[in-house]
Structures are given as structure tokens and as C-alpha cells.
N, C-alpha and C positions, 0 to 999 in steps of 0.2 A: 079658158086660155091654154095655149100650148106650153109645153115644158121646154124651156130654153136650154140650149147646149152652150158650151164655151165660146164657140165661134159667134153665135148669135148675141151673146152678152158683150163680148169684146168688140163686136162690130156695130153695136147699137149707137146711133147718133143721139146721145142723151144730154148734151150740154146746151141748154137753151141760152139765148142771149137777147139783149134788148139794146137798141140804139137810143141813147139819152141826149136830148139837146142840152147844151150847157152854154147859154147866151153869153155869160161872162167870159168864156174862152173863145167865143166866135165859131162854134161848131158843135159837132156831135161826138160822143164817146160811146164806144161799144162796151157793154158790161155783160159778162156771162157767168153762168154757174161755175163754181169751183170744181176741179177734179178732186179725188180723194187726197192726192199728194198736196195739192194747193190748200185744201182745208187743214191738213195737218201742219203745214208750214204757217198758215194764218194763226192757228192756235198757239204755236210756239212763239210767233212774233209778238203776240199781245200779252203773253204771260210774264208777270214779274216773278221774282224769286218766291213770293208768297202765294203765287198761283192766281192772283187777281189781275184783271186787265189793267195794263199800264195806261194811265190817263194820257190822252193825246195820241196814242199809237193805234187805236182801233180802226179809225177811218182810213188812215194811210195804209195800214197793213191789209185791210179789206180791199182797197183799190189796187194795191200791188197784185193781189191774188185774182182780181176779177176784170180789170180793164185790159182789153185785147184789141188787136188790129183786125182788119178785114179778113185775114187768114187765120185768126184765132191765136196768134202769138201774143204773149203778154207784152204790154207796153212798158211796164215798170219792173224793177227788181227791188230787193230789200235796200240796196244802196240809194234808191230814190225816195225813201220814206221821209227823210228830213226835208227834202225839196217839196214834196207833196204837202207836208204839214205847213208850209209857208204860203200855200195857195188859199184862195178865198174860201172861208168856211161854208158859206151858202152853196157854192159850187161843189165842194166836197160832200156836203150833206145830201144834195140831190143824187149824186152817184152812189153814195153809201146806202141810201134808202132803197134804191133799186137793187143793189148788190145783196142787201139783207133780205129783201123780199124773194129774189130769185133763188137764194140759198137757204131759205127757211130759217133765217136767223132773226131773233128778237132780242130785246134787252137782256133777258135772263139767259138766252142761248149763248150770247157772247161771253157772259160771265162763266157759264158752265164750260164753254170751250176752253177758256183759260185755265179753269180748275182742273179739267180732265187732262190737259197737257202737262200740268205741273206735278201730277201724281200718277202712279200706275194703277191705283185702285181708288174708287170713289163710291160714296153712298148714293150718288145721283143715278137716275135711270139711264142717262146717256142720250136721252131724246133731245134733238135739236128743234123740236116743234115748239113754236110760241104758244103760250097759253091763250085761251079765247079772249082774255082781257087785253092781250098785247096786240091782237090782230087789228088792223086798221082798214 
């Protein structure tokens, strides 16, 4: 493989996306990989003061960070989290599953993300890769 320079790295089109049918909403929603900044924002959004994910916030925060329009602009902001939490759980689950898969998140990765955002130092490896038993 060739050695990449700054221009090659910054110019790489590396944010994959997937269009997900959501019949309950009568259409399709585009879900894409998070940028580094979006991942950090997601980690902060799901963390309680104790560093654990806040129940009920994970799916909404994940969708805020990953649902985009045809131009790649985010559909939602943090201000939309409460409204998203009022939508159909099965519809949210379909989108959240795709977002988790695209971003390499599993159950323990979400917990680790919250833990890592709540403290500056951790005993965790920092890997966001799901364990083999979590892969589906």
C-alpha cells in the first residue's frame, strides 16, 4: 500500500451510508457513518454523570449523529432528541441497528463510549469493535 499524505487523508471519501426503508414513516432514511466529531458528540450525549449510558437516550442520540439528507447534512440536532424518543420504537430500532453496524458499535461499545467520555483516563482498551459474540 502507498504511504498517504495529508491531502490524501483529508480528501478521502470515507463516510459510507445506507438508505434504510422505514415503512412506518412511509419512506427511506439515509444513515451514514459518524465523523470523529459526531462520535465525540454522541459519546457526550449518552453519558450520565456516572459515565453510564442514559436509558432512552442512546437510540435518539445515535440517530441525531447518523441520519442525513441526500447532501450529507444531518437531519436532526440535539434539540430533536425528545421528539425522536416519541417515535415508534420499532422504526427507531431499524435505523439504530444500521447506524450501529456502520459505525462498529455493539452493546459493550456503547457502554464503553459513555465511560470514555465521562473520564479522561480509563482502563479500557478504547476499542469500539464488538466482541465476536456480539456480531450478528
